[in-house]
C-alpha positions as CSV (number, residue, x, y, z in Angstrom):
1,M,316.1,129.7,134.3
2,E,319.2,130.6,132.5
3,T,320.8,127.7,130.0
4,F,324.4,128.4,128.6
5,F,327.7,127.1,127.9
6,I,330.8,127.8,129.9
7,P,334.0,127.5,127.8
8,S,337.0,125.4,128.9
9,P,340.5,124.0,127.6
10,N,338.8,120.7,126.4
11,G,335.2,122.0,125.6
12,A,332.2,123.6,126.6
13,R,330.0,122.7,129.5
14,F,326.4,122.8,129.4
15,C,324.9,124.6,132.3
16,V,321.7,125.5,133.7
17,H,321.2,128.2,136.5
18,H,318.0,128.6,138.5
19,P,318.5,132.0,140.2
20,A,317.5,132.6,143.8
21,R,313.9,134.5,144.0
22,T,315.4,136.6,146.9
23,S,316.9,139.9,147.6
24,E,319.1,138.7,150.3
25,P,322.6,140.2,150.0
26,N,324.4,137.0,151.0
27,K,322.4,134.6,148.8
28,R,322.4,130.7,149.3
29,G,323.1,128.5,146.1
30,V,323.6,125.0,145.5
31,V,325.7,123.3,142.9
32,F,324.3,119.8,141.7
33,V,326.6,116.8,140.8
34,H,324.8,114.5,138.6
35,A,324.6,110.7,138.4
36,F,327.0,108.5,136.3
37,A,325.9,107.6,132.8
38,E,322.4,106.6,132.1
39,E,321.3,107.2,135.6
40,M,321.8,111.1,134.9
41,N,319.3,111.0,132.1
42,K,316.9,109.2,134.0
43,S,316.9,111.5,137.1
44,R,317.0,114.9,135.1
45,H,313.3,115.4,135.6
46,V,313.1,114.9,139.4
47,V,316.4,117.0,139.7
48,A,314.9,120.0,137.5
49,Q,311.7,119.8,139.7
50,A,313.8,120.1,143.0
51,A,315.9,122.8,141.4
52,R,312.8,124.8,140.6
53,R,311.4,124.6,144.0
54,L,314.7,125.4,145.9
55,A,315.0,128.5,143.7
56,A,311.4,129.8,144.5
57,M,312.2,129.7,148.1
58,G,315.3,131.8,147.6
59,V,318.1,129.0,147.0
60,G,319.6,129.5,143.6
61,V,320.8,126.1,141.8
62,F,323.5,125.6,139.3
63,L,323.3,122.3,137.2
64,I,326.4,121.4,135.0
65,D,326.8,118.7,132.6
66,L,330.3,117.2,133.4
67,F,332.9,116.7,130.6
68,G,331.8,113.9,128.4
69,C,328.2,113.7,129.8
70,G,324.9,115.3,128.8
71,D,324.9,118.2,126.4
72,S,328.4,119.1,127.2
73,E,331.6,118.8,124.7
74,G,333.8,116.0,124.8
75,H,333.2,112.1,124.9
76,F,332.6,110.1,128.0
77,E,335.5,107.6,127.0
78,D,337.9,110.6,127.3
79,A,336.5,111.8,130.7
80,T,338.6,111.5,133.7
81,W,337.6,112.0,137.5
82,E,339.9,114.8,137.4
83,D,338.1,116.6,134.8
84,W,334.8,116.2,136.6
85,H,336.6,117.8,139.6
86,D,337.6,120.9,137.6
87,D,334.0,121.0,136.2
88,I,332.6,121.3,139.9
89,D,335.3,123.7,140.6
90,T,334.2,126.0,137.8
91,A,330.6,125.7,138.8
92,I,331.6,126.7,142.4
93,D,333.6,129.7,141.2
94,W,330.7,130.8,138.8
95,M,328.2,130.8,141.6
96,R,330.6,132.8,143.9
97,Q,331.0,135.3,141.2
98,R,327.1,135.7,141.3
99,Q,327.1,136.8,144.9
100,Y,326.2,133.5,146.0
101,G,327.9,134.0,149.3
102,R,327.0,130.5,151.2
103,L,327.3,127.5,149.2
104,M,325.7,123.8,149.3
105,L,327.0,120.7,147.2
106,W,324.1,118.3,146.1
107,G,325.1,115.0,144.7
108,M,323.2,112.1,143.2
109,R,324.3,108.5,143.4
110,A,328.0,108.6,142.0
111,G,327.8,112.3,142.0
112,A,327.9,112.1,145.8
113,L,331.3,110.6,145.7
114,L,332.4,113.5,143.7
115,A,330.6,116.0,146.0
116,A,332.2,114.6,149.3
117,E,335.4,115.0,147.6
118,M,335.0,118.5,146.5
119,A,333.7,119.3,150.1
120,V,336.9,118.5,151.6
121,K,338.7,120.3,148.8
122,R,336.5,123.5,149.1
123,S,335.8,123.3,152.7
124,E,336.4,127.0,153.0
125,T,333.4,127.5,150.7
126,I,330.9,124.6,151.0
127,E,328.6,124.9,154.2
128,R,326.8,121.7,153.6
129,C,326.1,118.7,151.3
130,I,322.8,117.2,150.3
131,F,323.1,113.5,148.9
132,W,320.3,111.9,147.0
133,Q,320.6,108.0,147.2
134,P,324.3,108.3,147.3
135,T,326.7,105.5,146.1
136,V,328.2,104.0,149.1
137,S,330.8,102.0,146.9
138,G,332.1,102.9,143.6
139,E,333.2,99.5,143.2
140,A,329.7,98.2,143.7
141,L,328.5,100.8,141.1
142,L,331.0,99.8,138.7
143,T,329.9,96.2,138.8
144,Q,326.3,97.1,138.7
145,F,327.2,99.0,135.5
146,L,329.1,96.2,133.8
147,R,326.1,93.9,134.5
148,L,324.2,95.8,131.9
149,R,326.5,94.5,129.4
150,V,326.1,91.0,130.6
151,A,322.5,91.2,130.7
152,N,322.5,92.4,127.1
153,A,324.7,89.9,126.0
154,M,322.4,87.3,127.3
155,L,319.5,88.5,125.3
156,T,321.3,88.8,122.1
157,R,321.2,85.7,120.0
158,G,324.7,84.7,118.9
159,A,326.3,86.9,121.3
160,E,329.6,85.8,123.1
161,P,328.9,85.1,126.7
162,E,329.9,87.9,129.2
163,T,330.8,88.0,132.8
164,T,331.5,91.1,134.9
165,K,334.9,89.3,135.8
166,R,336.0,89.3,132.1
167,L,335.0,92.6,131.7
168,R,337.1,93.9,134.5
169,A,340.0,92.1,133.4
170,R,339.6,93.6,129.9
171,L,339.6,97.2,131.8
172,D,342.5,96.2,134.0
173,A,344.6,95.3,130.9
174,G,343.8,99.0,129.7
175,E,341.0,98.1,126.9
176,A,338.0,100.2,127.0
177,V,334.5,98.4,127.2
178,E,331.3,99.8,125.9
179,V,328.2,99.2,128.2
180,A,324.6,100.3,127.2
181,G,326.0,102.9,124.6
182,Y,328.7,104.4,127.0
183,R,332.5,103.6,126.3
184,L,334.1,103.4,129.7
185,A,337.8,103.9,129.7
186,P,340.1,102.1,132.2
187,R,341.1,105.1,133.8
188,L,337.8,106.5,134.6
189,A,336.7,102.7,135.8
190,A,339.7,102.5,138.0
191,A,338.9,106.0,139.6
192,L,335.3,105.0,140.4
193,A,336.2,101.7,141.8
194,S,338.8,103.1,144.2
195,R,336.3,105.4,145.8
196,N,334.0,104.7,148.8
197,L,331.9,107.2,150.8
198,E,332.9,106.1,154.0
199,S,336.6,107.3,153.7
200,L,335.2,110.6,152.0
201,R,333.7,112.0,155.0
202,P,332.8,115.7,154.2
203,P,333.7,118.2,157.0
204,C,330.1,119.9,156.9
205,P,326.8,118.9,157.9
206,V,325.0,116.3,155.3
207,Q,321.4,115.8,154.4
208,W,321.2,112.2,153.3
209,F,318.1,111.3,151.3
210,E,317.6,107.4,150.5
211,V,314.5,106.0,148.5
212,V,312.9,102.9,150.1
213,T,310.2,100.8,148.9
214,E,307.5,101.8,151.0
215,A,307.0,104.2,154.1
216,G,308.8,102.9,157.4
217,S,311.2,100.9,155.6
218,E,314.9,101.7,156.9
219,P,317.6,102.5,154.6
220,A,320.2,100.1,153.4
221,Q,322.6,98.8,156.0
222,S,325.4,99.9,153.9
223,S,324.2,103.3,154.2
224,Q,323.8,103.0,157.9
225,R,326.9,101.9,158.5
226,V,328.9,105.0,156.8
227,V,326.4,107.3,158.5
228,T,327.3,105.5,162.1
229,S,331.0,105.9,161.2
230,W,330.7,109.5,160.1
231,R,328.7,110.6,163.5
232,A,331.4,108.7,165.4
233,K,333.8,111.1,163.9
234,Q,331.5,114.1,164.7
235,T,330.1,114.6,161.3
236,Q,326.4,116.0,161.7
237,V,324.4,113.6,159.3
238,S,320.8,113.4,158.9
239,L,319.5,110.2,157.4
240,T,316.1,110.6,155.9
241,P,314.2,107.5,154.1
242,V,311.7,108.6,151.7
243,A,309.1,106.1,150.0
244,G,309.4,105.9,146.4
245,E,310.5,104.1,143.2
246,N,313.8,103.7,141.6
247,F,313.6,106.8,139.2
248,W,317.3,106.9,138.1
249,G,317.4,103.1,137.0
250,A,318.6,102.6,133.5
251,S,316.3,99.7,133.3
252,N,313.2,102.0,133.4
253,A,313.5,102.6,129.7
254,S,309.7,102.9,128.8
255,E,308.9,106.1,131.1
256,L,310.2,108.8,133.4
257,V,309.5,107.7,136.9
258,Q,308.3,110.3,139.5
259,C,309.5,110.7,143.1
260,T,307.6,113.9,144.6
261,G,308.1,112.6,148.1
262,L,312.3,113.0,147.9
263,V,311.5,116.7,146.3
264,D,309.2,117.5,149.0
265,A,311.5,116.3,151.8
266,T,314.6,117.9,150.2
267,V,313.0,121.2,149.8
268,G,311.4,120.8,153.4
269,L,314.8,120.3,155.1
270,S,316.7,122.6,152.9
271,G,314.1,125.3,154.2
272,A,316.1,125.1,157.4
273,W,319.4,126.2,156.0
274,Q,319.5,129.4,157.4
């Protein structure tokens, strides 16, 4: 495993590279696009487990902390959707320069929205996508994120009552809003809210993994609708439900939650990428 920073005009990006353990001349590689805000931190350990196993089977993995996130430079409140596009471009180019001739994008939660867009933008380069618990609606994720502040206000004695409607109004008026330690700027909030996965159909095969409460459970109806829509437009999608817990949830503050079934399923299906 290699850890390093890549310089950019608006600050360095922290990166981790798990080199592919292979002597193949046309190596396979994956660029990971992380989840939004605290979901990124809660999911790092499971992502790292999958990255190590993929590298061991000959698929190199590149992890980058996007601008204003994790250990990269910059402030979250200054980040834009376009900055994050540029960072993913940088990661793809870095992998190509290291002789990874075949590339895949792996997006988690809101990262799947970014990965889907980048799969369209870099269609000549990206062969397929992996989605972990993808965010189907950016609008819904934004509302869920704002509810963290609403819930905190309810638990804080003397705090002014909050509602997601009032918080959205402040964002729409151009005011940044702090939620769970993250200062969310209006521009990023608007960009997130305007994205939905159904309209961002990648032009390549997609391996979609969804964590469900117990074995045999069906994926969410919203996910099934998107997959049905994509298949009707000739996109190849495999939708795989995996029993496990919500390891990315910001409410799991006391301990890290594992999801070995998701890692196993991902590595298993990715092994078929030849």
